[in-house]
C-alpha positions as CSV (number, residue, x, y, z in Angstrom):
1,M,-117.6,71.9,-6.8
2,P,-114.5,70.7,-8.7
3,P,-114.8,70.1,-12.5
4,A,-114.5,66.3,-12.1
5,E,-117.7,66.2,-9.9
6,L,-119.6,68.6,-12.3
7,F,-118.7,66.4,-15.3
8,A,-119.8,63.3,-13.3
9,I,-123.2,64.8,-12.5
10,G,-123.6,66.0,-16.1
11,S,-122.9,62.5,-17.2
12,A,-125.5,61.1,-14.8
13,I,-128.1,63.4,-16.5
14,A,-127.1,62.2,-19.9
15,F,-127.2,58.6,-18.9
16,A,-130.7,59.0,-17.5
17,L,-131.8,60.5,-20.8
18,T,-130.2,57.6,-22.6
19,N,-132.0,55.0,-20.5
20,V,-135.4,56.7,-20.8
21,T,-135.0,57.0,-24.5
22,V,-134.0,53.3,-24.8
23,R,-136.9,52.2,-22.7
24,N,-139.3,54.1,-25.0
25,A,-137.7,52.6,-28.1
26,L,-137.9,49.1,-26.7
27,R,-141.7,49.2,-26.6
28,K,-141.7,48.4,-30.3
29,F,-138.4,46.6,-30.7
30,S,-137.6,44.5,-27.6
31,S,-134.5,42.7,-28.7
32,P,-131.3,43.5,-26.7
33,F,-129.4,43.5,-30.0
34,T,-130.9,46.9,-30.8
35,A,-128.0,48.0,-28.6
36,L,-125.9,47.8,-31.7
37,L,-127.7,50.9,-33.1
38,T,-127.1,52.9,-30.0
39,V,-123.5,51.9,-29.8
40,S,-122.8,52.5,-33.5
41,S,-124.4,56.0,-33.5
42,A,-122.5,57.0,-30.4
43,M,-119.3,55.8,-32.0
44,V,-119.9,57.9,-35.2
45,V,-120.6,61.0,-33.1
46,L,-117.4,60.5,-31.1
47,W,-115.1,59.9,-34.1
48,L,-116.6,63.0,-35.8
49,V,-115.7,65.1,-32.7
50,V,-112.2,63.6,-32.7
51,L,-111.7,64.4,-36.4
52,L,-113.3,67.8,-36.4
53,Q,-111.4,68.9,-33.3
54,G,-108.1,67.3,-34.4
55,L,-107.8,65.5,-31.0
56,E,-104.9,63.3,-30.2
57,I,-105.5,59.6,-30.6
58,P,-104.1,57.0,-28.1
59,S,-100.7,56.0,-29.5
60,T,-99.5,53.3,-27.1
61,A,-100.5,49.6,-27.3
62,P,-101.2,49.4,-23.5
63,A,-103.6,52.4,-23.7
64,L,-105.4,51.1,-26.7
65,A,-105.7,47.6,-25.1
66,L,-107.2,49.1,-22.0
67,F,-109.6,51.3,-23.9
68,A,-110.6,48.2,-25.9
69,I,-111.2,46.2,-22.7
70,R,-113.2,49.1,-21.4
71,G,-115.4,49.1,-24.5
72,I,-116.0,45.4,-24.4
73,L,-117.1,45.6,-20.8
74,D,-119.1,48.8,-21.2
75,P,-121.0,49.4,-23.4
76,G,-120.2,46.1,-25.2
77,I,-121.5,43.6,-22.6
78,S,-123.3,46.0,-20.3
79,A,-125.6,47.4,-23.0
80,L,-126.8,44.0,-24.0
81,L,-127.7,43.1,-20.4
82,I,-129.2,46.4,-19.5
83,F,-131.3,46.6,-22.6
84,I,-132.9,43.3,-21.5
85,A,-133.4,44.6,-18.0
86,L,-134.9,48.0,-19.2
87,R,-137.4,46.1,-21.2
88,R,-138.4,43.6,-18.5
89,I,-138.2,45.5,-15.2
90,G,-138.2,49.1,-16.4
91,V,-136.2,52.3,-15.8
92,A,-137.3,52.9,-12.2
93,V,-135.7,49.5,-11.1
94,T,-132.9,49.0,-13.6
95,V,-131.2,52.3,-13.3
96,P,-130.9,52.2,-9.5
97,I,-129.4,48.7,-9.8
98,I,-126.8,50.1,-12.2
99,A,-126.0,52.5,-9.4
100,A,-124.6,49.6,-7.4
101,S,-121.5,49.7,-9.6
102,P,-119.5,51.6,-7.0
103,F,-119.2,48.3,-5.1
104,V,-117.0,47.1,-8.0
105,S,-115.3,50.4,-9.0
106,T,-114.4,51.5,-5.5
107,T,-113.0,48.0,-4.5
108,L,-110.9,47.7,-7.7
109,S,-109.7,51.3,-7.5
110,V,-108.4,50.7,-4.0
111,I,-106.7,47.4,-5.0
112,F,-105.2,48.5,-8.4
113,L,-105.0,52.3,-8.3
114,N,-103.9,52.7,-4.6
115,E,-106.7,55.1,-3.9
116,S,-107.4,55.7,-0.2
117,L,-110.8,55.1,1.4
118,T,-111.9,57.9,3.6
119,T,-114.8,57.9,6.0
120,A,-116.8,60.2,3.7
121,I,-116.2,57.9,0.7
122,I,-117.3,54.8,2.7
123,S,-120.3,56.6,4.1
124,G,-121.4,58.0,0.8
125,T,-121.0,54.7,-1.0
126,L,-123.0,52.9,1.7
127,L,-125.8,55.4,1.4
128,I,-125.9,54.8,-2.3
129,I,-126.0,51.1,-1.8
130,A,-128.7,51.4,0.8
131,G,-130.7,53.4,-1.7
132,V,-130.3,50.6,-4.2
133,V,-131.6,48.1,-1.6
134,L,-134.7,50.2,-1.0
135,L,-135.3,50.4,-4.7
136,T,-135.1,46.7,-5.3
137,L,-136.7,45.2,-2.2
138,K,-140.4,44.5,-2.2
139,Q,-140.8,45.2,-5.9
140,G,-143.3,42.8,-7.4
141,K,-141.6,42.8,-10.7
142,V,-138.2,42.1,-9.1
143,T,-139.3,39.1,-7.1
144,S,-141.0,37.5,-10.1
145,S,-138.2,38.3,-12.5
146,L,-135.0,37.4,-10.7
147,K,-133.0,36.6,-13.8
148,Y,-133.6,40.0,-15.2
149,V,-132.5,41.6,-12.0
150,L,-129.4,39.5,-12.1
151,M,-128.7,40.7,-15.7
152,A,-128.9,44.3,-14.5
153,V,-126.5,43.4,-11.6
154,A,-124.1,41.8,-14.1
155,G,-124.3,44.8,-16.3
156,S,-123.6,47.0,-13.3
157,A,-120.6,45.0,-12.4
158,A,-119.3,45.3,-16.0
159,I,-119.7,49.1,-15.7
160,G,-117.8,49.2,-12.4
161,A,-114.9,47.2,-13.8
162,A,-114.8,49.3,-16.9
163,A,-114.4,52.5,-14.9
164,V,-111.1,51.2,-13.5
165,A,-109.9,50.2,-16.9
166,T,-110.7,53.7,-18.0
167,K,-108.7,55.3,-15.2
168,L,-105.7,53.0,-16.0
169,A,-106.0,53.9,-19.7
170,L,-106.2,57.6,-19.0
171,N,-103.2,57.4,-16.7
172,I,-101.2,56.1,-19.7
173,S,-102.8,58.3,-22.4
174,N,-104.9,61.3,-21.3
175,T,-107.1,61.3,-24.4
176,P,-110.6,61.0,-23.1
177,V,-112.7,61.6,-26.2
178,S,-110.6,59.6,-28.7
179,G,-110.2,57.0,-26.0
180,M,-113.9,56.7,-25.7
181,A,-114.3,56.6,-29.4
182,S,-111.8,53.7,-29.5
183,A,-113.8,52.0,-26.7
184,F,-117.1,52.3,-28.6
185,T,-115.4,50.9,-31.7
186,S,-114.3,47.8,-29.7
187,A,-117.8,47.6,-28.2
188,L,-119.3,47.7,-31.7
189,L,-117.0,45.0,-33.0
190,F,-117.8,42.8,-30.0
191,Q,-121.5,43.2,-30.5
192,L,-121.2,42.4,-34.2
193,I,-119.3,39.2,-33.4
194,V,-122.0,38.2,-30.9
195,I,-124.9,38.9,-33.3
196,A,-123.1,37.1,-36.2
197,W,-122.3,34.1,-33.9
198,L,-125.9,33.9,-32.7
199,G,-127.5,34.6,-36.1
200,K,-129.6,37.5,-34.7
201,W,-129.4,40.0,-37.6
202,K,-133.1,40.0,-38.1
203,E,-133.5,41.4,-34.6
204,V,-131.7,44.6,-35.5
205,P,-134.1,47.1,-37.2
206,L,-132.3,48.9,-40.0
207,S,-134.8,51.4,-41.3
208,L,-134.5,55.0,-40.2
209,K,-138.0,55.1,-38.9
210,A,-137.5,52.0,-36.7
211,A,-134.0,52.9,-35.6
212,K,-134.3,56.7,-34.9
213,W,-134.9,56.5,-31.1
214,F,-132.0,54.1,-30.7
215,V,-129.8,56.5,-32.7
216,I,-131.0,59.4,-30.5
217,A,-130.1,57.3,-27.4
218,G,-126.7,56.8,-28.9
219,M,-126.2,60.6,-29.1
220,F,-127.1,60.9,-25.4
221,A,-124.8,58.1,-24.7
222,A,-121.9,59.8,-26.5
223,A,-122.4,62.9,-24.4
224,A,-122.7,60.8,-21.2
225,F,-119.5,58.8,-21.8
226,T,-117.6,61.9,-22.8
227,L,-118.5,63.6,-19.6
228,M,-117.7,60.4,-17.6
229,F,-114.3,60.0,-19.2
230,L,-113.5,63.6,-18.4
231,A,-114.6,63.2,-14.8
232,I,-112.6,60.0,-14.4
233,G,-109.5,61.6,-16.0
234,L,-109.6,64.5,-13.6
235,G,-110.7,62.9,-10.3
236,K,-110.6,59.8,-8.3
237,V,-112.6,56.8,-9.4
238,S,-113.7,56.2,-5.8
239,V,-115.2,59.7,-5.6
240,V,-116.3,60.4,-9.2
241,F,-117.8,57.1,-10.1
242,P,-120.3,57.0,-7.3
243,L,-121.5,60.5,-8.3
244,L,-122.7,58.9,-11.5
245,S,-125.2,57.1,-9.3
246,T,-127.2,60.3,-9.1
247,Q,-128.7,59.2,-12.4
248,P,-131.7,57.5,-10.6
249,L,-132.8,60.9,-9.5
250,F,-132.9,62.2,-13.0
251,A,-134.3,58.9,-14.3
252,L,-137.1,59.1,-11.7
253,I,-138.1,62.6,-12.8
254,L,-137.9,61.7,-16.5
255,S,-139.8,58.5,-16.0
256,F,-142.6,60.3,-14.2
257,V,-142.8,62.9,-16.9
258,L,-142.3,60.8,-20.1
259,L,-143.0,57.2,-19.1
260,R,-145.9,57.7,-16.7
261,Q,-148.0,54.9,-18.2
262,Q,-145.1,52.4,-18.2
263,E,-143.2,53.1,-15.0
264,R,-144.5,52.6,-11.4
265,I,-143.1,55.2,-9.0
266,T,-143.4,53.7,-5.5
267,R,-142.5,55.0,-2.0
268,N,-139.4,52.7,-2.1
269,V,-138.3,54.2,-5.4
270,I,-138.5,57.7,-4.0
271,L,-136.8,56.9,-0.7
272,G,-134.1,54.8,-2.4
273,T,-133.4,57.6,-4.9
274,A,-133.2,60.1,-2.0
275,A,-130.6,57.9,-0.3
276,I,-128.6,57.6,-3.4
277,V,-128.6,61.4,-4.0
278,A,-127.6,62.0,-0.3
279,G,-124.6,59.6,-0.7
280,A,-123.5,61.3,-3.9
281,A,-123.7,64.7,-2.2
282,L,-121.5,63.5,0.6
283,L,-119.0,62.2,-1.9
284,S,-118.9,65.5,-3.8
285,V,-117.6,67.4,-0.8
286,V,-114.7,65.1,-0.1
């Protein structure tokens, strides 16, 4: 399997760890503005890697602007929405909805990046989306919490659009780690502005004891985004990005092991996850 696909699958595992850790942390602090802690800790880790490794920093204004846009979309906006969904409808439903992002990324990559659509790519993406449908239909929590499902869908769309901004930025300046650090910096600034504007500072736990799980999630997120940037930089968005949708498989396993009392693993969840993994496997052999 090419390196781009391997990086994408590694990213999916790290994203699953991030979401499960956040879900556990949200049991005590349910505010979506706790996303600030995860974003800021990931940003610190990434800039430390850049400084310690002496990595090149994006030097052109267009690249910096695209990385900034990427950060505002994801994790700036997406994290706030997904934190709400994780708290309200859980990992087993939220993570597969996030997997619908190939709808956005594949469409935009064909329009703006001139990437071709092959039969395998179309089939794999459709399998992934079919899996998402299985996961979200006939779920009691979904039908009674439509607004939270829509928040997850909006977060998923932001992630899909951010993937295309990432590819455009990396085409200009192939600096994945420092580019991601820049993206997280813009995400942090965006969330600070939102929190200050809404006056929600009291909803951000600042003690180490309260914040530690959100910080750990940020470390997983830093690893996940690094692997994702490397994958997008090396491969096609229309192939690499749907592979990130394998994270429901890992989220399902981790939820069963670590969140057994909080998460409901149904037949639809298992079948939907299987469809998503099958679609990702098809894409990986393109």
